DSSP file (Angstrom, degrees, kcal/mol; ACC not computed):
  #  RESIDUE AA STRUCTURE BP1 BP2  ACC     N-H-->O    O-->H-N    N-H-->O    O-->H-N    TCO  KAPPA ALPHA  PHI   PSI    X-CA   Y-CA   Z-CA
    1    1 A M              0   0    0      0, 0.0    40,-0.5     0, 0.0     2,-0.2   0.000 360.0 360.0 360.0 137.2    0.0    0.0    0.0
    2    2 A K     >  -     0   0    0      1,-0.1     4,-2.1    38,-0.1     3,-0.3  -0.510 360.0-114.6 -86.9 156.9    1.3    3.5   -0.9
    3    3 A S  H  > S+     0   0    0      1,-0.2     4,-2.6     2,-0.2     5,-0.2   0.852 114.4  56.2 -62.8 -36.0    1.3    6.3    1.6
    4    4 A N  H  > S+     0   0    0      2,-0.2     4,-2.2     1,-0.2    -1,-0.2   0.883 108.4  47.8 -65.9 -35.8   -1.2    8.4   -0.4
    5    5 A K  H  > S+     0   0    0     -3,-0.3     4,-2.4     2,-0.2    -1,-0.2   0.898 110.5  52.7 -67.6 -40.4   -3.7    5.5   -0.2
    6    6 A F  H  X S+     0   0    0     -4,-2.1     4,-2.3     1,-0.2    -2,-0.2   0.935 111.2  46.1 -58.3 -47.7   -3.0    5.2    3.5
    7    7 A K  H  X S+     0   0    0     -4,-2.6     4,-2.3     1,-0.2    -2,-0.2   0.889 110.7  53.2 -64.4 -39.8   -3.8    8.9    4.0
    8    8 A D  H  X S+     0   0    0     -4,-2.2     4,-2.4     1,-0.2    -1,-0.2   0.910 110.2  47.4 -61.3 -42.2   -6.9    8.6    1.9
    9    9 A I  H  X S+     0   0    0     -4,-2.4     4,-2.3     2,-0.2    -2,-0.2   0.907 109.4  53.0 -68.1 -40.4   -8.2    5.8    4.0
   10   10 A R  H  X>S+     0   0    0     -4,-2.3     5,-1.9     1,-0.2     4,-0.6   0.921 111.7  46.7 -59.6 -42.1   -7.4    7.6    7.2
   11   11 A A  H ><5S+     0   0    0     -4,-2.3     3,-0.9     1,-0.2    -2,-0.2   0.906 110.3  52.7 -64.9 -41.4   -9.4   10.6    5.9
   12   12 A R  H 3<5S+     0   0    0     -4,-2.4    -1,-0.2     1,-0.3    -2,-0.2   0.851 109.1  49.2 -62.8 -34.5  -12.3    8.3    4.8
   13   13 A L  H 3<5S-     0   0    0     -4,-2.3    -1,-0.3    -5,-0.1    -2,-0.2   0.591 108.4-131.5 -78.7 -10.5  -12.3    6.8    8.4
   14   14 A N  T <<5 +     0   0    0     -3,-0.9     2,-0.4    -4,-0.6    -3,-0.2   0.921  57.1 142.6  59.6  47.2  -12.4   10.4    9.7
   15   15 A K      < -     0   0    0     -5,-1.9    -1,-0.2     4,-0.0    -2,-0.1  -0.915  49.6-128.7-120.4 144.2   -9.6    9.7   12.2
   16   16 A T     >  -     0   0    0     -2,-0.4     4,-2.5     1,-0.1     5,-0.2  -0.333  37.8-102.8 -74.2 169.3   -6.7   11.8   13.4
   17   17 A Q  H  > S+     0   0    0      1,-0.2     4,-2.3     2,-0.2     5,-0.2   0.908 124.8  50.3 -60.8 -40.4   -3.3   10.3   13.2
   18   18 A K  H  > S+     0   0    0      2,-0.2     4,-1.9     1,-0.2    -1,-0.2   0.920 111.0  47.7 -64.5 -44.3   -3.4    9.6   17.0
   19   19 A E  H  > S+     0   0    0      1,-0.2     4,-2.2     2,-0.2    -2,-0.2   0.901 113.1  48.0 -64.4 -40.9   -6.9    7.9   16.8
   20   20 A L  H  X S+     0   0    0     -4,-2.5     4,-2.5     2,-0.2     5,-0.2   0.893 107.4  55.9 -68.1 -38.3   -5.7    5.7   13.9
   21   21 A A  H  X>S+     0   0    0     -4,-2.3     5,-2.3    -5,-0.2     4,-1.1   0.923 109.1  47.7 -57.1 -44.2   -2.6    4.8   15.7
   22   22 A Q  H  <5S+     0   0    0     -4,-1.9     3,-0.4     1,-0.2    -2,-0.2   0.925 111.8  49.1 -64.1 -44.7   -4.7    3.6   18.6
   23   23 A L  H  <5S+     0   0    0     -4,-2.2    -1,-0.2     1,-0.2    -2,-0.2   0.871 116.5  42.3 -62.3 -37.0   -7.0    1.6   16.3
   24   24 A L  H  <5S-     0   0    0     -4,-2.5    -1,-0.2    -5,-0.1    -2,-0.2   0.567 109.1-121.5 -88.5  -9.5   -4.1   -0.1   14.5
   25   25 A G  T  <5S+     0   0    0     -4,-1.1     2,-0.3    -3,-0.4    -3,-0.2   0.853  73.5 114.2  71.9  34.7   -2.1   -0.7   17.7
   26   26 A V  S   <S-     0   0    0     -5,-2.3    -1,-0.3    -6,-0.2    -2,-0.1  -0.801  70.5 -91.1-127.6 171.3    0.9    1.3   16.5
   27   27 A S     >  -     0   0    0     -2,-0.3     4,-1.6     1,-0.1     3,-0.2  -0.417  30.2-118.2 -80.3 159.6    2.6    4.5   17.6
   28   28 A I  H  > S+     0   0    0      1,-0.2     4,-2.4     2,-0.2     5,-0.2   0.835 117.3  60.1 -64.3 -31.1    1.7    7.9   16.3
   29   29 A K  H  > S+     0   0    0      1,-0.2     4,-2.5     2,-0.2    -1,-0.2   0.866 101.3  53.7 -63.5 -35.0    5.3    8.1   15.0
   30   30 A A  H  > S+     0   0    0     -3,-0.2     4,-2.6     2,-0.2    -1,-0.2   0.921 107.1  50.5 -64.5 -42.8    4.6    5.0   12.9
   31   31 A I  H  X S+     0   0    0     -4,-1.6     4,-2.5     2,-0.2     5,-0.2   0.936 110.8  49.2 -60.1 -46.4    1.6    6.7   11.4
   32   32 A H  H  X S+     0   0    0     -4,-2.4     4,-1.9     1,-0.2     6,-0.2   0.931 111.5  50.1 -55.8 -46.2    3.7    9.8   10.6
   33   33 A S  H  <>S+     0   0    0     -4,-2.5     5,-2.2     1,-0.2     6,-1.5   0.881 110.8  48.3 -62.9 -40.5    6.4    7.5    9.0
   34   34 A Y  H ><5S+     0   0    0     -4,-2.6     3,-0.8     1,-0.2    -1,-0.2   0.923 114.0  46.2 -65.3 -44.0    3.8    5.6    6.9
   35   35 A E  H 3<5S+     0   0    0     -4,-2.5    -2,-0.2     1,-0.2    -1,-0.2   0.772 115.1  45.7 -73.4 -25.5    2.2    8.9    5.6
   36   36 A Q  T 3<5S-     0   0    0     -4,-1.9    -1,-0.2    -5,-0.2    -2,-0.2   0.397 110.7-119.9 -94.5   1.7    5.6   10.5    4.9
   37   37 A E  T < 5S+     0   0    0     -3,-0.8    -3,-0.2    -4,-0.4    -4,-0.1   0.757  79.1 124.5  62.6  27.6    6.9    7.3    3.2
   38   38 A W  S   <S+     0   0    0     -5,-2.2     2,-0.4    -6,-0.2    -4,-0.2   0.722  76.1  30.2 -82.4 -23.5    9.8    7.1    5.7
   39   39 A R  S    S-     0   0    0     -6,-1.5    -2,-0.2    -9,-0.1    -1,-0.2  -0.995  87.9-112.4-138.5 140.7    8.7    3.6    6.5
   40   40 A K        -     0   0    0     -2,-0.4    -6,-0.1    -3,-0.1   -38,-0.1  -0.476  38.7-111.2 -68.8 140.7    7.0    0.8    4.5
   41   41 A I        -     0   0    0    -40,-0.5    -1,-0.1    -2,-0.2     5,-0.0  -0.648  36.6-125.7 -76.3 117.5    3.4    0.1    5.7
   42   42 A P     >  -     0   0    0      0, 0.0     4,-2.4     0, 0.0     3,-0.5  -0.238  15.0-117.5 -64.7 153.6    3.5   -3.4    7.2
   43   43 A H  H  > S+     0   0    0      1,-0.2     4,-2.7     2,-0.2     5,-0.2   0.864 113.5  55.2 -61.0 -38.0    1.1   -6.0    6.0
   44   44 A H  H  > S+     0   0    0      1,-0.2     4,-1.8     2,-0.2    -1,-0.2   0.840 109.7  47.8 -67.6 -29.6   -0.6   -6.4    9.3
   45   45 A V  H  > S+     0   0    0     -3,-0.5     4,-2.6     2,-0.2    -2,-0.2   0.916 112.0  48.9 -73.2 -44.5   -1.3   -2.7    9.4
   46   46 A E  H  X S+     0   0    0     -4,-2.4     4,-2.6     1,-0.2     5,-0.2   0.922 111.1  51.3 -58.6 -44.5   -2.6   -2.7    5.8
   47   47 A R  H  X S+     0   0    0     -4,-2.7     4,-2.1     1,-0.2    -1,-0.2   0.928 112.2  44.7 -59.9 -47.8   -4.8   -5.6    6.6
   48   48 A Q  H  X S+     0   0    0     -4,-1.8     4,-2.5     2,-0.2    -1,-0.2   0.897 112.4  52.3 -65.5 -40.2   -6.4   -3.9    9.6
   49   49 A L  H  X S+     0   0    0     -4,-2.6     4,-2.4     1,-0.2    -2,-0.2   0.917 110.3  47.7 -62.9 -44.2   -6.8   -0.7    7.8
   50   50 A L  H  X S+     0   0    0     -4,-2.6     4,-2.5     2,-0.2    -1,-0.2   0.877 110.0  53.6 -64.8 -37.1   -8.6   -2.4    4.9
   51   51 A F  H  X S+     0   0    0     -4,-2.1     4,-1.6    -5,-0.2    -2,-0.2   0.947 109.7  47.1 -61.6 -47.5  -10.8   -4.2    7.4
   52   52 A L  H  X S+     0   0    0     -4,-2.5     4,-1.3     1,-0.2     3,-0.2   0.915 112.9  49.5 -60.4 -43.1  -11.8   -0.9    9.1
   53   53 A L  H  X S+     0   0    0     -4,-2.4     4,-2.5     1,-0.2     3,-0.4   0.898 105.6  57.6 -62.2 -40.3  -12.5    0.7    5.7
   54   54 A S  H  X S+     0   0    0     -4,-2.5     4,-1.0     1,-0.3    -1,-0.2   0.853 105.1  50.9 -60.7 -34.2  -14.6   -2.3    4.7
   55   55 A R  H  < S+     0   0    0     -4,-1.6    -1,-0.3    -3,-0.2    -2,-0.2   0.811 111.0  49.1 -74.1 -28.4  -16.9   -1.8    7.7
   56   56 A V  H  < S+     0   0    0     -4,-1.3    -2,-0.2    -3,-0.4    -1,-0.2   0.892 115.3  41.7 -75.2 -41.1  -17.3    1.9    6.8
   57   57 A I  H  < S+     0   0    0     -4,-2.5     2,-0.2     2,-0.1    -2,-0.2   0.574  83.8 115.5 -87.8  -7.3  -18.2    1.4    3.2
   58   58 A Q     <  -     0   0    0     -4,-1.0     2,-0.8    -5,-0.2     3,-0.1  -0.458  57.7-149.0 -63.9 126.4  -20.4   -1.6    3.7
   59   59 A D    >   -     0   0    0     -2,-0.2     3,-1.5     1,-0.1    -1,-0.1  -0.869   9.4-164.8-103.1 108.1  -23.9   -0.6    2.6
   60   60 A D  T 3  S+     0   0    0     -2,-0.8    -1,-0.1     1,-0.3     4,-0.1   0.701  85.4  65.7 -65.9 -18.9  -26.5   -2.4    4.7
   61   61 A S  T 3  S+     0   0    0      2,-0.1    -1,-0.3    -3,-0.1    -3,-0.0   0.683  92.7  70.0 -78.9 -15.5  -29.3   -1.5    2.2
   62   62 A T  S <  S-     0   0    0     -3,-1.5    -3,-0.1     1,-0.0     2,-0.1  -0.881  92.0-117.0-102.8 128.3  -27.7   -3.6   -0.5
   63   63 A P        -     0   0    0      0, 0.0     2,-0.2     0, 0.0    -2,-0.1  -0.379  34.8-113.4 -62.8 139.0  -27.8   -7.3   -0.1
   64   64 A S        -     0   0    0     -4,-0.1     2,-0.5    -2,-0.1    26,-0.1  -0.490  20.9-149.7 -73.5 139.1  -24.3   -8.9    0.2
   65   65 A E        -     0   0    0     -2,-0.2     2,-0.2    55,-0.1    -1,-0.0  -0.945  19.6-133.1-104.6 130.5  -23.1  -11.1   -2.6
   66   66 A Y    >>  -     0   0    0     -2,-0.5     4,-2.2     1,-0.1     3,-1.0  -0.544  14.4-119.6 -86.6 152.1  -20.8  -13.7   -1.4
   67   67 A C  H 3> S+     0   0    0     22,-1.3     4,-3.0     1,-0.3     5,-0.2   0.863 112.3  56.8 -56.2 -40.2  -17.5  -14.4   -3.1
   68   68 A W  H 34>S+     0   0    0      1,-0.2     5,-2.0     2,-0.2     4,-0.3   0.795 109.1  46.7 -67.2 -27.1  -18.4  -18.0   -3.8
   69   69 A D  H <45S+     0   0    0     -3,-1.0     3,-0.3     3,-0.2    -1,-0.2   0.906 114.1  46.5 -76.5 -44.2  -21.5  -16.9   -5.7
   70   70 A I  H  <5S+     0   0    0     -4,-2.2    -2,-0.2     1,-0.2    -3,-0.2   0.915 120.8  38.1 -63.1 -43.5  -19.7  -14.2   -7.7
   71   71 A R  T  <5S-     0   0    0     -4,-3.0    -1,-0.2    -5,-0.2    -2,-0.2   0.495 104.2-131.4 -88.0  -3.7  -16.9  -16.6   -8.6
   72   72 A K  T   5 -     0   0    0     -4,-0.3    -3,-0.2    -3,-0.3    -4,-0.1   0.937  32.0-165.3  52.8  53.5  -19.3  -19.6   -9.0
   73   73 A C      < -     0   0    0     -5,-2.0    -1,-0.2    -6,-0.1     2,-0.1  -0.476  16.9-119.7 -71.7 135.8  -17.1  -21.9   -6.8
   74   74 A P    >>  -     0   0    0      0, 0.0     4,-1.9     0, 0.0     3,-0.7  -0.375  25.5-109.0 -72.0 156.5  -17.9  -25.6   -7.1
   75   75 A D  H 3> S+     0   0    0      1,-0.3     4,-1.8     2,-0.2    -2,-0.1   0.854 117.8  59.4 -53.6 -39.1  -19.0  -27.5   -3.9
   76   76 A K  H 34 S+     0   0    0      1,-0.2     4,-0.3     2,-0.2    -1,-0.3   0.890 107.7  45.5 -60.1 -39.9  -15.7  -29.4   -3.8
   77   77 A K  H X4 S+     0   0    0     -3,-0.7     3,-1.3     1,-0.2    -1,-0.2   0.879 107.7  58.2 -70.5 -38.5  -13.8  -26.1   -3.5
   78   78 A L  H >< S+     0   0    0     -4,-1.9     3,-1.8     1,-0.3     7,-0.2   0.868  95.1  64.4 -59.7 -37.7  -16.2  -24.7   -0.9
   79   79 A K  T 3< S+     0   0    0     -4,-1.8    -1,-0.3     1,-0.3    -2,-0.2   0.689 109.7  38.5 -63.5 -18.4  -15.5  -27.5    1.5
   80   80 A T  T <  S+     0   0    0     -3,-1.3    -1,-0.3    -4,-0.3    -2,-0.2   0.264  93.5 105.5-112.7  10.1  -11.9  -26.4    1.8
   81   81 A C    <>  -     0   0    0     -3,-1.8     4,-2.5    -4,-0.2     5,-0.1  -0.814  54.5-158.5 -99.3 121.5  -12.5  -22.7    1.8
   82   82 A P  H  > S+     0   0    0      0, 0.0     4,-2.2     0, 0.0     6,-0.2   0.816  93.8  58.9 -66.4 -29.1  -12.2  -20.8    5.1
   83   83 A A  H  4>S+     0   0    0      2,-0.2     5,-3.4     1,-0.2     6,-0.1   0.923 112.0  40.6 -64.3 -41.8  -14.3  -17.9    3.9
   84   84 A W  H >45S+     0   0    0      3,-0.2     3,-1.5     2,-0.2    -1,-0.2   0.910 112.3  55.6 -70.0 -43.1  -17.2  -20.3    3.2
   85   85 A E  H 3<5S+     0   0    0     -4,-2.5    -2,-0.2     1,-0.3    -1,-0.2   0.888 115.7  37.5 -56.6 -41.7  -16.5  -22.3    6.5
   86   86 A F  T 3<5S-     0   0    0     -4,-2.2    -1,-0.3    -5,-0.1    -2,-0.2   0.237 110.9-119.5 -98.1  13.3  -16.8  -19.1    8.5
   87   87 A K  T < 5S+     0   0    0     -3,-1.5    -3,-0.2     1,-0.1     3,-0.1   0.906  71.9 132.8  51.1  49.5  -19.7  -17.6    6.4
   88   88 A S    > < +     0   0    0     -5,-3.4     3,-1.9    -6,-0.2     7,-0.2  -0.347   8.6 146.0-126.1  50.2  -17.5  -14.6    5.5
   89   89 A G  T 3  S+     0   0    0      1,-0.3   -22,-1.3     2,-0.2     3,-0.3   0.610  75.1  54.6 -67.4 -12.4  -18.0  -14.3    1.8
   90   90 A D  T 3  S+     0   0    0    -24,-0.2    -1,-0.3     1,-0.2     3,-0.1   0.509 112.1  44.9 -93.8  -6.1  -17.8  -10.5    1.9
   91   91 A L  S X> S+     0   0    0     -3,-1.9     3,-1.5     1,-0.1     4,-1.3   0.050  70.2 121.3-121.2  23.7  -14.4  -10.8    3.8
   92   92 A C  T 34 S+     0   0    0     -3,-0.3     3,-0.3     1,-0.3     6,-0.2   0.857  75.4  56.3 -57.0 -35.7  -12.7  -13.4    1.7
   93   93 A W  T 34 S+     0   0    0      1,-0.2    -1,-0.3    -3,-0.1    22,-0.1   0.736 108.0  49.5 -66.5 -23.5   -9.9  -11.0    0.9
   94   94 A F  T <4 S+     0   0    0     -3,-1.5     2,-0.5     2,-0.1    -1,-0.2   0.740  94.6  83.4 -87.3 -26.5   -9.3  -10.6    4.7
   95   95 A I  S >< S-     0   0    0     -4,-1.3     3,-0.9    -3,-0.3   -12,-0.1  -0.698  73.1-138.3 -91.2 121.4   -9.2  -14.3    5.6
   96   96 A N  T 3  S+     0   0    0     -2,-0.5     3,-0.1     1,-0.2    -2,-0.1  -0.415  82.9  42.9 -69.8 150.7   -5.9  -16.1    5.1
   97   97 A G  T 3  S+     0   0    0      1,-0.3    -1,-0.2     8,-0.2     7,-0.1   0.382  71.2 143.6  95.4  -2.9   -6.0  -19.5    3.6
   98   98 A T    <   -     0   0    0     -3,-0.9     7,-0.5    -6,-0.2    -1,-0.3  -0.395  38.5-153.5 -66.5 151.8   -8.5  -18.9    0.9
   99   99 A K    >   +     0   0    0      1,-0.1     3,-1.9     5,-0.1     5,-0.1  -0.304  38.7 144.5-125.3  47.9   -7.7  -20.9   -2.2
  100  100 A C  T 3  S+     0   0    0      1,-0.3    -1,-0.1     2,-0.1     4,-0.1   0.850  81.3  41.1 -58.5 -37.2   -9.2  -18.9   -5.1
  101  101 A S  T 3  S-     0   0    0      2,-0.5    -1,-0.3    -3,-0.2     3,-0.1   0.324 132.6 -88.9 -94.0   8.4   -6.4  -19.7   -7.5
  102  102 A G  S <  S+     0   0    0     -3,-1.9     2,-0.3     1,-0.1    -2,-0.1   0.201 104.2  54.3 107.4 -15.4   -6.3  -23.3   -6.3
  103  103 A K  S    S-     0   0    0     -5,-0.1    -2,-0.5     0, 0.0    -1,-0.1  -0.990  84.7-101.8-147.8 155.1   -3.8  -23.0   -3.4
  104  104 A A        -     0   0    0     -2,-0.3     2,-0.2    -5,-0.1    -5,-0.1  -0.423  43.4-111.8 -72.8 151.8   -3.4  -20.9   -0.3
  105  105 A H        -     0   0    0     -7,-0.5    -8,-0.2     1,-0.1    -1,-0.1  -0.527   8.9-138.7 -85.4 152.8   -0.9  -18.1   -0.4
  106  106 A N  S    S+     0   0    0     -2,-0.2     2,-0.3     1,-0.1    -1,-0.1   0.686  82.6  16.6 -82.8 -19.8    2.3  -18.1    1.5
  107  107 A S  S  > S-     0   0    0      1,-0.1     4,-2.2     0, 0.0     5,-0.1  -0.970  73.6-112.7-149.9 162.3    2.1  -14.4    2.6
  108  108 A W  H  > S+     0   0    0     -2,-0.3     4,-3.0     1,-0.2     5,-0.2   0.886 117.2  57.0 -61.3 -40.1   -0.3  -11.5    2.8
  109  109 A E  H  > S+     0   0    0      1,-0.2     4,-1.7     2,-0.2    -1,-0.2   0.918 108.3  45.6 -60.2 -44.6    1.6   -9.7    0.1
  110  110 A D  H  > S+     0   0    0      2,-0.2     4,-1.5     1,-0.2    -1,-0.2   0.912 113.1  51.0 -64.1 -42.5    1.0  -12.7   -2.3
  111  111 A K  H  X S+     0   0    0     -4,-2.2     4,-2.9     1,-0.2     3,-0.2   0.932 109.3  49.7 -61.0 -46.5   -2.6  -12.8   -1.3
  112  112 A M  H  X S+     0   0    0     -4,-3.0     4,-2.7     1,-0.2    -1,-0.2   0.822 103.2  60.6 -66.9 -30.8   -3.2   -9.1   -1.9
  113  113 A K  H  < S+     0   0    0     -4,-1.7     4,-0.3    -5,-0.2    -1,-0.2   0.929 113.5  37.7 -59.0 -43.5   -1.6   -9.3   -5.4
  114  114 A E  H >< S+     0   0    0     -4,-1.5     3,-1.4    -3,-0.2    -2,-0.2   0.934 116.5  51.2 -72.3 -46.1   -4.3  -11.8   -6.3
  115  115 A C  H >< S+     0   0    0     -4,-2.9     3,-2.1     1,-0.3     6,-0.3   0.879 102.3  59.1 -61.6 -39.4   -7.1  -10.1   -4.4
  116  116 A K  T 3< S+     0   0    0     -4,-2.7    -1,-0.3     1,-0.3    -2,-0.2   0.653 109.7  45.5 -67.5 -12.3   -6.4   -6.7   -5.9
  117  117 A N  T <  S+     0   0    0     -3,-1.4     2,-0.3    -4,-0.3    -1,-0.3   0.266  95.2 105.7-105.8   8.4   -7.0   -8.2   -9.3
  118  118 A C    <>  -     0   0    0     -3,-2.1     4,-2.5     1,-0.1     5,-0.2  -0.703  69.8-137.6 -96.8 140.1  -10.2  -10.1   -8.2
  119  119 A E  H  > S+     0   0    0     -2,-0.3     4,-2.5     1,-0.2     5,-0.2   0.856 104.4  54.7 -59.6 -37.5  -13.7   -9.1   -9.1
  120  120 A V  H  > S+     0   0    0      2,-0.2     4,-2.2     1,-0.2    -1,-0.2   0.957 111.0  42.9 -64.9 -51.2  -14.9   -9.7   -5.5
  121  121 A F  H  > S+     0   0    0     -6,-0.3     4,-2.4     1,-0.2    -2,-0.2   0.924 116.9  48.0 -59.3 -46.4  -12.3   -7.4   -3.9
  122  122 A N  H  < S+     0   0    0     -4,-2.5     4,-0.4    -7,-0.3    -1,-0.2   0.854 109.7  51.6 -69.0 -34.7  -12.8   -4.7   -6.5
  123  123 A R  H >< S+     0   0    0     -4,-2.5     3,-0.7    -5,-0.2     4,-0.4   0.927 112.3  47.6 -62.1 -44.0  -16.6   -4.9   -6.3
  124  124 A F  H 3< S+     0   0    0     -4,-2.2     3,-0.4     1,-0.2    -2,-0.2   0.911 121.0  34.5 -65.9 -43.0  -16.4   -4.4   -2.5
  125  125 A F  T 3X S+     0   0    0     -4,-2.4     4,-2.5     1,-0.2    -1,-0.2   0.263  86.7 106.8 -97.1  12.0  -13.9   -1.5   -2.6
  126  126 A E  H <> S+     0   0    0     -3,-0.7     4,-1.8    -4,-0.4     6,-0.3   0.904  78.1  52.5 -57.7 -44.2  -15.4    0.0   -5.8
  127  127 A K  H  4>S+     0   0    0     -4,-0.4     5,-2.4    -3,-0.4     4,-0.4   0.906 111.3  47.8 -58.6 -41.3  -17.0    2.9   -3.9
  128  128 A D  H >45S+     0   0    0      1,-0.2     3,-1.1    -4,-0.2    -2,-0.2   0.925 110.2  49.7 -67.0 -44.5  -13.7    3.7   -2.3
  129  129 A S  H 3<5S+     0   0    0     -4,-2.5    -1,-0.2     1,-0.3    -2,-0.2   0.778 112.8  48.3 -69.1 -24.2  -11.6    3.6   -5.5
  130  130 A N  T 3<5S-     0   0    0     -4,-1.8    -1,-0.3    -5,-0.2    -2,-0.2   0.496 114.4-117.1 -89.3  -4.3  -14.1    5.9   -7.2
  131  131 A G  T < 5S+     0   0    0     -3,-1.1    -3,-0.2    -4,-0.4     2,-0.1   0.637  77.7 116.0  78.0  13.6  -14.1    8.3   -4.3
  132  132 A N      <       0   0    0     -5,-2.4    -1,-0.3    -6,-0.3    -2,-0.1  -0.450 360.0 360.0-103.6 178.4  -17.8    7.6   -3.6
  133  133 A G              0   0    0     -2,-0.1    -1,-0.1    -3,-0.1    -5,-0.1   0.452 360.0 360.0  88.4 360.0  -19.8    6.1   -0.8
């Protein structure tokens, strides 16, 4: 995640640097460092930030479409999918161990490379990427 995206999400969450630091469990100096590009944003921070954003942009008036419906996953695949197991088809991008490409990813970075090119992730964060919502 780039620093400008980090700052945009903080603004979208309507949080000060101090408030966001508390939510993410990091120091305010870390927030300064991420926003000034002095320090790379760690994967666990990116993950938590995206989770918080997902809760803000979720529109309760629109019925949720689950990832397995959008991707038309066969029953055999569902039985080994943690998103399906935990009934979290709107959070498949958040849950480690999903096997959308046939195997689980070794790292959050690898997972996000795939997710950021996925229709499910992009549908969910479409409002954010368009600056709407």
